[in-house]
TILUMVO-146061 format. One record per residue (C-alpha): x, y, z; residue number from 1. Coordinates in nm, 3 decimals. Example, Ala and Ser with C-alpha at 12.3 -4.5 7.8 and 13.67 -1.06 7.14 Angstrom:
# residues 2
       xx       yy       zz  resi
    1.230   -0.450    0.780     1
    1.367   -0.106    0.714     2
END
This chain:
# residues 647
       xx       yy       zz  resi
    4.105    2.227   -3.628     1
    4.351    1.970   -3.491     2
    4.202    1.767   -3.201     3
    4.382    1.572   -2.935     4
    4.406    1.209   -3.021     5
    4.395    1.072   -2.668     6
    4.132    1.079   -2.393     7
    4.267    0.931   -2.073     8
    4.076    0.765   -1.792     9
    4.186    1.035   -1.546    10
    4.050    1.301   -1.777    11
    3.722    1.104   -1.806    12
    3.698    1.092   -1.427    13
    3.735    1.469   -1.397    14
    3.488    1.532   -1.679    15
    3.229    1.298   -1.528    16
    3.266    1.475   -1.193    17
    3.202    1.810   -1.363    18
    2.906    1.672   -1.558    19
    2.736    1.511   -1.258    20
    2.761    1.835   -1.056    21
    2.545    2.018   -1.315    22
    2.259    2.203   -1.148    23
    2.014    2.149   -1.433    24
    1.988    2.061   -1.800    25
    2.120    2.395   -1.923    26
    2.418    2.366   -1.693    27
    2.481    2.012   -1.824    28
    2.475    2.133   -2.186    29
    2.718    2.414   -2.097    30
    2.955    2.177   -1.910    31
    2.953    1.930   -2.203    32
    3.057    2.210   -2.438    33
    3.341    2.306   -2.201    34
    3.459    1.941   -2.190    35
    3.444    1.887   -2.568    36
    3.594    2.220   -2.675    37
    3.938    2.061   -2.700    38
    3.808    1.789   -2.932    39
    3.535    1.928   -3.154    40
    3.371    2.259   -3.225    41
    2.986    2.264   -3.262    42
    2.702    2.511   -3.229    43
    2.431    2.321   -3.038    44
    2.356    1.977   -2.903    45
    2.023    1.790   -2.874    46
    1.887    1.439   -2.817    47
    1.692    1.278   -3.100    48
    1.470    0.973   -3.123    49
    1.438    0.779   -3.446    50
    1.096    0.754   -3.613    51
    1.123    0.569   -3.945    52
    1.336    0.776   -4.180    53
    1.304    1.081   -3.962    54
    1.424    1.191   -3.621    55
    1.223    1.368   -3.351    56
    1.381    1.610   -3.105    57
    1.329    1.463   -2.756    58
    1.541    1.697   -2.539    59
    1.700    2.025   -2.642    60
    1.822    2.359   -2.512    61
    1.853    2.486   -2.867    62
    1.656    2.773   -3.016    63
    1.688    2.605   -3.358    64
    1.618    2.243   -3.269    65
    1.299    2.251   -3.063    66
    1.138    1.961   -2.881    67
    0.903    1.759   -3.106    68
    1.058    1.902   -3.424    69
    1.101    1.641   -3.701    70
    1.434    1.625   -3.890    71
    1.476    1.431   -4.213    72
    1.766    1.185   -4.217    73
    1.903    1.355   -4.531    74
    1.993    1.656   -4.318    75
    2.210    1.450   -4.080    76
    2.562    1.296   -4.107    77
    2.596    0.942   -3.978    78
    2.912    0.749   -4.070    79
    2.727    0.416   -4.089    80
    2.517    0.538   -4.380    81
    2.438    0.896   -4.468    82
    2.288    1.064   -4.767    83
    2.452    1.395   -4.689    84
    2.650    1.553   -4.972    85
    3.004    1.421   -4.983    86
    3.152    1.768   -5.044    87
    2.996    1.913   -4.727    88
    3.249    2.066   -4.491    89
    3.026    2.111   -4.185    90
    2.757    1.862   -4.095    91
    2.492    1.789   -3.834    92
    2.663    1.487   -3.688    93
    2.482    1.198   -3.518    94
    2.616    0.989   -3.234    95
    2.429    0.666   -3.151    96
    2.366    0.619   -2.779    97
    2.108    0.337   -2.811    98
    1.958    0.183   -3.120    99
    1.684    0.448   -3.109   100
    1.843    0.741   -2.925   101
    2.104    0.973   -3.075   102
    2.303    1.283   -2.986   103
    2.323    1.545   -3.261   104
    2.590    1.812   -3.279   105
    2.523    2.091   -3.529   106
    2.777    2.255   -3.760   107
    3.062    2.015   -3.691   108
    3.365    1.987   -3.922   109
    3.326    1.648   -4.087   110
    3.696    1.565   -4.068   111
    3.706    1.647   -3.700   112
    3.407    1.427   -3.634   113
    3.585    1.121   -3.775   114
    3.870    1.176   -3.534   115
    3.637    1.253   -3.240   116
    3.438    0.931   -3.252   117
    3.758    0.731   -3.259   118
    3.863    0.862   -2.919   119
    3.875    0.592   -2.655   120
    3.644    0.628   -2.353   121
    3.449    0.915   -2.521   122
    3.151    0.679   -2.545   123
    3.128    0.665   -2.165   124
    3.118    1.044   -2.135   125
    2.848    1.090   -2.400   126
    2.635    0.806   -2.261   127
    2.654    0.959   -1.911   128
    2.552    1.296   -2.054   129
    2.255    1.132   -2.229   130
    2.147    0.957   -1.907   131
    2.181    1.278   -1.706   132
    1.968    1.478   -1.951   133
    1.709    1.201   -1.975   134
    1.691    1.160   -1.597   135
    1.681    1.535   -1.542   136
    1.401    1.578   -1.797   137
    1.206    1.291   -1.646   138
    1.249    1.439   -1.298   139
    1.134    1.777   -1.430   140
    0.821    1.622   -1.581   141
    0.743    1.449   -1.254   142
    0.802    1.770   -1.062   143
    0.575    1.960   -1.301   144
    0.303    1.700   -1.249   145
    0.352    1.710   -0.873   146
    0.342    2.088   -0.868   147
    0.029    2.087   -1.083   148
   -0.137    1.840   -0.847   149
   -0.024    2.048   -0.551   150
   -0.165    2.365   -0.705   151
   -0.492    2.187   -0.780   152
   -0.507    2.051   -0.426   153
   -0.431    2.396   -0.290   154
   -0.707    2.552   -0.500   155
   -0.953    2.286   -0.387   156
   -0.849    2.335   -0.026   157
   -0.891    2.711   -0.056   158
   -1.228    2.663   -0.223   159
   -1.340    2.421    0.048   160
   -1.211    2.655    0.315   161
   -1.396    2.949    0.162   162
   -1.725    2.761    0.139   163
   -1.703    2.549    0.449   164
   -1.939    2.682    0.713   165
   -1.872    2.432    0.993   166
   -1.621    2.487    1.272   167
   -1.529    2.343    1.610   168
   -1.581    2.486    1.958   169
   -1.509    2.391    2.318   170
   -1.635    2.519    2.655   171
   -1.524    2.471    3.014   172
   -1.738    2.348    3.303   173
   -1.903    2.692    3.334   174
   -2.004    2.692    2.966   175
   -1.747    2.959    2.880   176
   -1.606    2.920    2.530   177
   -1.236    2.834    2.550   178
   -1.159    2.831    2.179   179
   -1.309    2.807    1.834   180
   -1.149    2.666    1.519   181
   -1.300    2.804    1.200   182
   -1.187    2.896    0.849   183
   -1.007    3.222    0.782   184
   -1.314    3.415    0.668   185
   -1.505    3.354    0.988   186
   -1.220    3.294    1.233   187
   -1.185    3.656    1.344   188
   -1.561    3.703    1.388   189
   -1.621    3.385    1.583   190
   -1.297    3.396    1.782   191
   -1.372    3.752    1.892   192
   -1.739    3.693    1.967   193
   -1.716    3.352    2.136   194
   -1.386    3.320    2.320   195
   -1.407    3.371    2.699   196
   -1.784    3.435    2.682   197
   -2.097    3.243    2.776   198
   -2.399    3.197    2.550   199
   -2.566    3.495    2.714   200
   -2.275    3.716    2.612   201
   -2.287    3.641    2.241   202
   -2.657    3.649    2.149   203
   -2.866    3.944    2.032   204
   -3.119    4.126    2.247   205
   -3.398    3.973    2.042   206
   -3.266    3.626    2.131   207
   -3.259    3.711    2.501   208
   -3.630    3.789    2.487   209
   -3.709    3.431    2.381   210
   -3.717    3.307    2.740   211
   -3.882    2.969    2.676   212
   -3.629    2.876    2.407   213
   -3.327    2.954    2.627   214
   -3.483    2.805    2.939   215
   -3.513    2.472    2.761   216
   -3.156    2.497    2.624   217
   -3.007    2.586    2.964   218
   -3.190    2.286    3.110   219
   -3.002    2.063    2.862   220
   -2.670    2.220    2.968   221
   -2.744    2.175    3.336   222
   -2.837    1.810    3.279   223
   -2.526    1.771    3.058   224
   -2.735    1.641    2.769   225
   -2.627    1.617    2.408   226
   -2.796    1.868    2.176   227
   -2.826    1.896    1.797   228
   -2.878    2.193    1.564   229
   -2.960    2.455    1.825   230
   -3.006    2.777    1.623   231
   -2.958    3.131    1.750   232
   -2.856    3.476    1.633   233
   -2.521    3.616    1.748   234
   -2.457    3.983    1.814   235
   -2.211    4.084    1.540   236
   -2.187    4.341    1.263   237
   -2.372    4.235    1.062   238
   -2.570    3.991    1.273   239
   -2.508    3.625    1.195   240
   -2.693    3.300    1.262   241
   -2.527    2.980    1.382   242
   -2.643    2.626    1.451   243
   -2.463    2.444    1.734   244
   -2.438    2.073    1.810   245
   -2.247    1.954    2.116   246
   -2.169    1.664    2.351   247
   -2.053    1.677    2.712   248
   -1.687    1.571    2.762   249
   -1.536    1.380    3.057   250
   -1.177    1.311    3.165   251
   -1.032    0.968    3.240   252
   -1.166    0.985    3.595   253
   -1.518    1.058    3.464   254
   -1.520    1.422    3.567   255
   -1.717    1.664    3.349   256
   -1.478    1.904    3.171   257
   -1.716    2.094    2.940   258
   -1.875    2.065    2.597   259
   -1.714    1.990    2.261   260
   -1.901    2.034    1.938   261
   -1.935    2.174    1.590   262
   -2.108    2.489    1.471   263
   -2.249    2.577    1.133   264
   -2.299    2.923    0.990   265
   -2.661    2.937    0.869   266
   -2.683    3.311    0.801   267
   -2.751    3.267    0.428   268
   -3.018    3.005    0.494   269
   -3.182    3.226    0.757   270
   -3.175    3.528    0.528   271
   -3.341    3.319    0.258   272
   -3.595    3.187    0.508   273
   -3.677    3.537    0.629   274
   -3.705    3.662    0.269   275
   -3.950    3.381    0.189   276
   -4.148    3.456    0.504   277
   -4.164    3.826    0.417   278
   -4.272    3.741    0.063   279
   -4.542    3.511    0.205   280
   -4.663    3.784    0.439   281
   -4.670    4.038    0.156   282
   -4.867    3.794   -0.058   283
   -5.113    3.736    0.226   284
   -5.143    4.111    0.283   285
   -5.206    4.159   -0.090   286
   -5.470    3.885   -0.084   287
   -5.635    4.041    0.221   288
   -5.624    4.383    0.060   289
   -5.781    4.242   -0.256   290
   -6.057    4.073   -0.058   291
   -6.121    4.394    0.136   292
   -6.123    4.596   -0.186   293
   -6.371    4.357   -0.348   294
   -6.591    4.365   -0.039   295
   -6.594    4.745   -0.033   296
   -6.645    4.770   -0.408   297
   -6.923    4.513   -0.391   298
   -7.099    4.720   -0.126   299
   -7.038    5.056   -0.291   300
   -7.149    4.939   -0.638   301
   -7.432    4.704   -0.545   302
   -7.597    4.958   -0.314   303
   -7.679    5.209   -0.591   304
   -7.742    4.921   -0.833   305
   -8.003    4.792   -0.593   306
   -8.180    5.128   -0.610   307
   -8.151    5.151   -0.990   308
   -8.289    4.804   -1.063   309
   -8.554    4.828   -0.794   310
   -8.680    5.164   -0.910   311
   -8.689    5.040   -1.270   312
   -8.893    4.743   -1.150   313
   -9.134    4.969   -0.962   314
   -9.157    5.200   -1.263   315
   -9.252    4.909   -1.488   316
   -9.563    4.854   -1.274   317
   -9.692    5.203   -1.356   318
   -9.882    5.317   -1.665   319
   -9.631    5.399   -1.939   320
   -9.652    5.513   -2.298   321
   -9.502    5.299   -2.572   322
   -9.200    5.529   -2.597   323
   -9.150    5.525   -2.218   324
   -9.170    5.146   -2.217   325
   -8.905    5.129   -2.487   326
   -8.679    5.366   -2.294   327
   -8.736    5.165   -1.978   328
   -8.632    4.849   -2.160   329
   -8.312    5.022   -2.271   330
   -8.242    5.126   -1.911   331
   -8.309    4.774   -1.784   332
   -8.081    4.626   -2.049   333
   -7.796    4.864   -1.960   334
   -7.845    4.801   -1.589   335
   -7.837    4.425   -1.645   336
   -7.514    4.464   -1.847   337
   -7.353    4.664   -1.567   338
   -7.469    4.412   -1.309   339
   -7.328    4.132   -1.523   340
   -6.985    4.300   -1.532   341
   -6.992    4.345   -1.153   342
   -7.092    3.981   -1.103   343
   -6.817    3.867   -1.344   344
   -6.550    4.044   -1.139   345
   -6.679    3.903   -0.809   346
   -6.731    3.554   -0.952   347
   -6.381    3.559   -1.096   348
   -6.242    3.646   -0.753   349
   -6.430    3.353   -0.597   350
   -6.320    3.112   -0.869   351
   -5.960    3.234   -0.847   352
   -5.953    3.183   -0.468   353
   -6.129    2.845   -0.490   354
   -6.430    2.957   -0.285   355
   -6.694    2.926   -0.558   356
   -6.960    2.670   -0.464   357
   -7.253    2.511   -0.645   358
   -7.610    2.517   -0.516   359
   -7.794    2.222   -0.665   360
   -8.165    2.274   -0.726   361
   -8.433    2.091   -0.926   362
   -8.413    2.255   -1.268   363
   -8.611    2.225   -1.589   364
   -8.321    2.255   -1.834   365
   -8.541    2.292   -2.143   366
   -8.733    2.579   -1.981   367
   -8.408    2.740   -1.862   368
   -8.256    2.722   -2.210   369
   -8.570    2.874   -2.366   370
   -8.576    3.161   -2.114   371
   -8.209    3.239   -2.173   372
   -8.259    3.228   -2.550   373
   -8.566    3.454   -2.526   374
   -8.347    3.732   -2.383   375
   -8.164    3.750   -2.718   376
   -8.475    3.765   -2.937   377
   -8.488    4.146   -2.908   378
   -8.129    4.164   -3.030   379
   -8.214    3.934   -3.320   380
   -8.509    4.143   -3.434   381
   -8.308    4.465   -3.432   382
   -8.011    4.323   -3.626   383
   -7.919    4.128   -3.938   384
   -7.895    3.804   -3.744   385
   -8.113    3.494   -3.770   386
   -8.129    3.324   -3.429   387
   -8.282    2.978   -3.400   388
   -8.293    2.715   -3.129   389
   -8.320    2.338   -3.126   390
   -8.408    2.226   -2.774   391
   -8.453    1.848   -2.773   392
   -8.776    1.711   -2.621   393
   -8.570    1.422   -2.480   394
   -8.411    1.648   -2.219   395
   -8.497    1.532   -1.863   396
   -8.784    1.728   -1.708   397
   -8.599    1.799   -1.385   398
   -8.230    1.757   -1.303   399
   -8.030    1.850   -0.994   400
   -7.799    2.130   -1.107   401
   -7.704    2.486   -1.018   402
   -7.953    2.663   -1.243   403
   -7.800    3.008   -1.177   404
   -7.456    2.892   -1.287   405
   -7.594    2.701   -1.587   406
   -7.791    3.006   -1.693   407
   -7.478    3.217   -1.656   408
   -7.286    2.975   -1.878   409
   -7.549    2.978   -2.155   410
   -7.593    3.355   -2.131   411
   -7.216    3.412   -2.164   412
   -7.176    3.178   -2.463   413
   -7.481    3.316   -2.646   414
   -7.378    3.671   -2.559   415
   -7.036    3.601   -2.703   416
   -7.192    3.472   -3.027   417
   -7.409    3.782   -3.067   418
   -7.118    4.007   -2.976   419
   -6.898    3.877   -3.259   420
   -7.163    3.817   -3.525   421
   -7.279    4.120   -3.722   422
   -7.456    3.940   -4.005   423
   -7.552    3.574   -4.039   424
   -7.695    3.303   -3.817   425
   -7.664    3.187   -3.456   426
   -7.786    2.845   -3.353   427
   -7.844    2.696   -3.006   428
   -7.877    2.317   -2.982   429
   -7.959    2.160   -2.642   430
   -7.982    1.783   -2.610   431
   -7.888    1.489   -2.389   432
   -7.624    1.221   -2.464   433
   -7.390    0.992   -2.271   434
   -7.549    1.091   -1.936   435
   -7.454    1.450   -1.999   436
   -7.635    1.770   -2.089   437
   -7.503    1.890   -2.424   438
   -7.514    2.246   -2.552   439
   -7.379    2.364   -2.885   440
   -7.373    2.731   -2.984   441
   -7.260    2.799   -3.340   442
   -7.238    3.127   -3.528   443
   -7.124    3.262   -3.864   444
   -6.935    3.551   -3.705   445
   -6.580    3.673   -3.746   446
   -6.422    3.355   -3.605   447
   -6.095    3.321   -3.416   448
   -5.746    3.285   -3.565   449
   -5.537    2.979   -3.473   450
   -5.276    3.186   -3.287   451
   -5.543    3.327   -3.051   452
   -5.776    3.034   -2.999   453
   -5.566    2.893   -2.712   454
   -5.586    3.219   -2.516   455
   -5.958    3.300   -2.539   456
   -6.020    3.149   -2.195   457
   -5.749    3.364   -2.031   458
   -5.865    3.629   -1.787   459
   -5.908    3.986   -1.920   460
   -5.828    3.865   -2.270   461
   -6.024    3.938   -2.587   462
   -5.969    3.841   -2.948   463
   -5.950    4.214   -3.023   464
   -5.782    4.423   -2.753   465
   -5.744    4.741   -2.956   466
   -5.886    5.073   -2.835   467
   -6.129    5.088   -3.125   468
   -6.267    4.737   -3.079   469
   -6.638    4.706   -3.144   470
   -6.725    4.472   -2.854   471
   -6.810    4.554   -2.494   472
   -6.694    4.364   -2.186   473
   -6.384    4.315   -1.976   474
   -6.269    3.976   -2.102   475
   -6.388    3.763   -1.810   476
   -6.698    3.597   -1.961   477
   -6.525    3.295   -2.118   478
   -6.281    3.263   -1.827   479
   -6.567    3.235   -1.579   480
   -6.766    3.012   -1.814   481
   -6.483    2.760   -1.844   482
   -6.419    2.766   -1.468   483
   -6.788    2.711   -1.387   484
   -6.813    2.422   -1.634   485
   -6.506    2.259   -1.477   486
   -6.660    2.320   -1.133   487
   -6.955    2.113   -1.259   488
   -6.710    1.843   -1.380   489
   -6.792    1.929   -1.740   490
   -6.594    2.022   -2.049   491
   -6.600    2.297   -2.311   492
   -6.445    2.283   -2.660   493
   -6.423    2.540   -2.933   494
   -6.384    2.502   -3.309   495
   -6.335    2.814   -3.516   496
   -6.229    2.928   -3.861   497
   -6.136    3.292   -3.913   498
   -6.407    3.484   -4.105   499
   -6.621    3.167   -4.121   500
   -6.759    3.113   -3.773   501
   -6.724    2.950   -3.432   502
   -6.884    2.658   -3.248   503
   -6.871    2.612   -2.869   504
   -6.954    2.260   -2.745   505
   -7.040    2.210   -2.376   506
   -7.088    1.881   -2.190   507
   -7.206    1.871   -1.825   508
   -7.294    1.556   -1.628   509
   -7.629    1.561   -1.449   510
   -7.840    1.380   -1.190   511
   -8.211    1.311   -1.237   512
   -8.435    1.473   -0.976   513
   -8.716    1.254   -0.845   514
   -9.028    1.469   -0.809   515
   -9.234    1.465   -0.491   516
   -9.609    1.507   -0.525   517
   -9.718    1.833   -0.355   518
  -10.066    1.835   -0.502   519
  -10.224    1.797   -0.156   520
  -10.037    2.101   -0.017   521
  -10.246    2.412    0.027   522
  -10.136    2.745   -0.106   523
   -9.992    2.947    0.182   524
  -10.083    3.314    0.212   525
   -9.835    3.512    0.421   526
   -9.997    3.729    0.682   527
   -9.911    4.096    0.716   528
   -9.584    4.143    0.907   529
   -9.440    4.431    1.107   530
   -9.090    4.476    0.959   531
   -8.807    4.701    1.076   532
   -8.583    4.802    0.782   533
   -8.236    4.916    0.897   534
   -8.072    5.088    0.597   535
   -7.861    5.406    0.572   536
   -7.919    5.469    0.201   537
   -8.235    5.680    0.153   538
   -8.306    5.549   -0.198   539
   -8.283    5.190   -0.083   540
   -8.512    5.272    0.209   541
   -8.775    5.395   -0.035   542
   -8.726    5.090   -0.260   543
   -8.748    4.821    0.010   544
   -9.039    4.997    0.175   545
   -9.224    5.006   -0.159   546
   -9.159    4.632   -0.217   547
   -9.280    4.538    0.132   548
   -9.588    4.761    0.125   549
   -9.675    4.603   -0.212   550
   -9.688    4.274   -0.016   551
   -9.912    4.440    0.250   552
   -9.645    4.452    0.522   553
   -9.607    4.737    0.775   554
   -9.263    4.901    0.750   555
   -9.058    5.105    1.001   556
   -8.730    5.263    0.887   557
   -8.404    5.308    1.084   558
   -8.091    5.483    0.952   559
   -7.835    5.274    1.145   560
   -7.792    5.005    1.409   561
   -7.822    5.240    1.707   562
   -8.154    5.380    1.587   563
   -8.275    5.021    1.535   564
   -8.188    4.933    1.897   565
   -8.379    5.237    2.019   566
   -8.686    5.139    1.816   567
   -8.672    4.781    1.947   568
   -8.704    4.920    2.298   569
   -9.026    5.096    2.198   570
   -9.196    4.840    1.975   571
   -9.205    4.470    1.883   572
   -9.143    4.355    1.526   573
   -9.193    4.031    1.335   574
   -8.876    4.073    1.123   575
   -8.568    4.291    1.085   576
   -8.403    4.357    0.747   577
   -8.050    4.467    0.845   578
   -7.789    4.630    0.623   579
   -7.432    4.523    0.699   580
   -7.230    4.844    0.655   581
   -7.372    5.160    0.814   582
   -7.237    5.466    1.000   583
   -7.251    5.503    1.382   584
   -7.332    5.133    1.433   585
   -7.305    4.864    1.166   586
   -7.544    4.574    1.121   587
   -7.309    4.307    1.262   588
   -7.262    4.495    1.591   589
   -7.634    4.568    1.619   590
   -7.722    4.201    1.560   591
   -7.480    4.082    1.830   592
   -7.635    4.326    2.081   593
   -7.986    4.211    1.988   594
   -7.889    3.845    2.038   595
   -7.649    3.868    2.333   596
   -7.759    4.170    2.539   597
   -8.127    4.213    2.458   598
   -8.178    3.837    2.428   599
   -8.428    3.872    2.141   600
   -8.493    3.585    1.900   601
   -8.664    3.798    1.637   602
   -8.575    3.686    1.279   603
   -8.302    3.904    1.124   604
   -8.233    3.900    0.750   605
   -7.911    4.057    0.624   606
   -7.988    4.287    0.336   607
   -7.634    4.359    0.220   608
   -7.427    4.452   -0.081   609
   -7.134    4.243    0.053   610
   -7.164    3.933   -0.163   611
   -6.868    3.716   -0.064   612
   -6.903    3.384    0.119   613
   -6.698    3.522    0.408   614
   -6.941    3.811    0.445   615
   -7.231    3.567    0.456   616
   -7.054    3.358    0.720   617
   -6.989    3.674    0.924   618
   -7.358    3.765    0.914   619
   -7.470    3.416    1.017   620
   -7.210    3.395    1.294   621
   -7.334    3.726    1.435   622
   -7.681    3.574    1.475   623
   -7.862    3.660    1.152   624
   -8.103    3.402    1.012   625
   -8.072    3.463    0.637   626
   -7.863    3.667    0.396   627
   -8.018    3.853    0.100   628
   -7.772    4.005   -0.145   629
   -7.827    4.337   -0.319   630
   -7.947    4.420   -0.571   631
   -8.269    4.263   -0.439   632
   -8.558    4.194   -0.675   633
   -8.922    4.196   -0.576   634
   -8.985    3.827   -0.643   635
   -8.662    3.729   -0.458   636
   -8.771    3.921   -0.149   637
   -9.122    3.777   -0.163   638
   -8.987    3.422   -0.204   639
   -8.744    3.463    0.088   640
   -9.023    3.581    0.320   641
   -9.259    3.300    0.218   642
   -8.988    3.035    0.247   643
   -8.882    3.141    0.596   644
   -9.226    3.198    0.748   645
   -9.378    2.878    0.608   646
   -9.116    2.654    0.769   647
END
């Protein structure tokens, strides 16, 4: 190819004009090729930057030479020093723009290139092309960054707009909404519901019924007072909640022109609040239902249990054969087991609700421990178990403690040892140390595995929960035991090795009871009383009557509260034993009538199967003097009568 050997200044001016009018980089590359077609022929052009012995592609419209590609210097032709083969016809020719920036033209005839670079003024053209491409690329990078920032800002704005729940509002002097400015999601709802309406026209019917709330708010508007976070429900589909804050506005002359303020959509918060309130109400209803269920179950179970235990007690006072005595002992044992399960359930409910209380009484701990241990001697004699006790003589004679609860604790722990020991020994050690009562119960039973030892105090949990387990019970004994010990500010620990045995260690703080000398007191003999027994259960009527007649008291029976009132009109009594739940008229209603309408001060003892503290409070509030809980034992009834009538 023969190239022109001159490049005039007028031609340069025209070429520069064409180059500078390029719309973009691609257009500039195309225009350069049009300008140079009369001088050299090449395939593609790119801008390179020198990096050591290599060159990196900085700007390119080539599909072969891509940006960031590295090209070895041996692949390029540079007249000032090139390692390219001398016999090459076409080369990738370099043109130096700066000491580090180069133009490369691919597939150029080497001979033509020598002539091309000798052209006068061609340097100006190529340098202007380089500056145009560099400036254009730089501008493109900046535009890309700006567009990216703009997109990010737009996304953030949209996100804020979507989640923003506050908007502006304005009213006129008559409190009519003139306009609202909210985000797109809520604009249609609020604009439609608020514009050209008063507060009364946008609220729900339920809101309108809250007269006191709106009377106070309207008073603020009349007095042109500022208000904050006034919440109300608007009539929409679906209904929505808003919270308004506003300030009165005045013109330059000081004339009132209406309110201006912000509003916040609080629908989600209100829905959550209502859901929490409903959950709270359901929980309270469940708790009430549980309490009612326990009260009913207590009454329904304890009533027949009262008859069973009482009749067994009366039967034991009769002449029995050896076989009958043995059978009676079996019946008593089973009845006590059933009563223990019932008491466990009720005690667990009290402990769970935090209503369990201690009744401190002077207690001989050594005697209590011996009596509890004696109940297991029958089991020991009929099994392959050796049971021994070590009750320290250093135990205080009398301490102030809840003897019933302490007995329950020892009974549960010993019962647990006997339950899980088939063959071997069980040992009870009671002593005093560090101002605490100490009890240790050890056995050589089946033991507890490490993975289950942490859960033995969980409610309704047993070491063996399988259907063919060999132990009785419902899994509450240890739960209640631990809770009662903690109620006494004590501790319980367990050490166990599977198939070796278990040791329970209990520590309970105590207070010494100072005895009062009653040696001068005379034994009190209770006189015969006339007692009205109000009880709907026939078996219990027979039982209580038998107990009282055994104590030489005269007994009159009544089936319900109404019958009792009728009998009180006909006869005077020294005492009334009143059941709580009865048909026609219950004991609470009858007691209130006796106290409030008849004005009688006759002693009234509740004789009830309802064992909760609330039931006892209900009885006392109605006007009863004492509460006896079924099942009632003979000695408990006798003690209650003596205690009350000797005061």
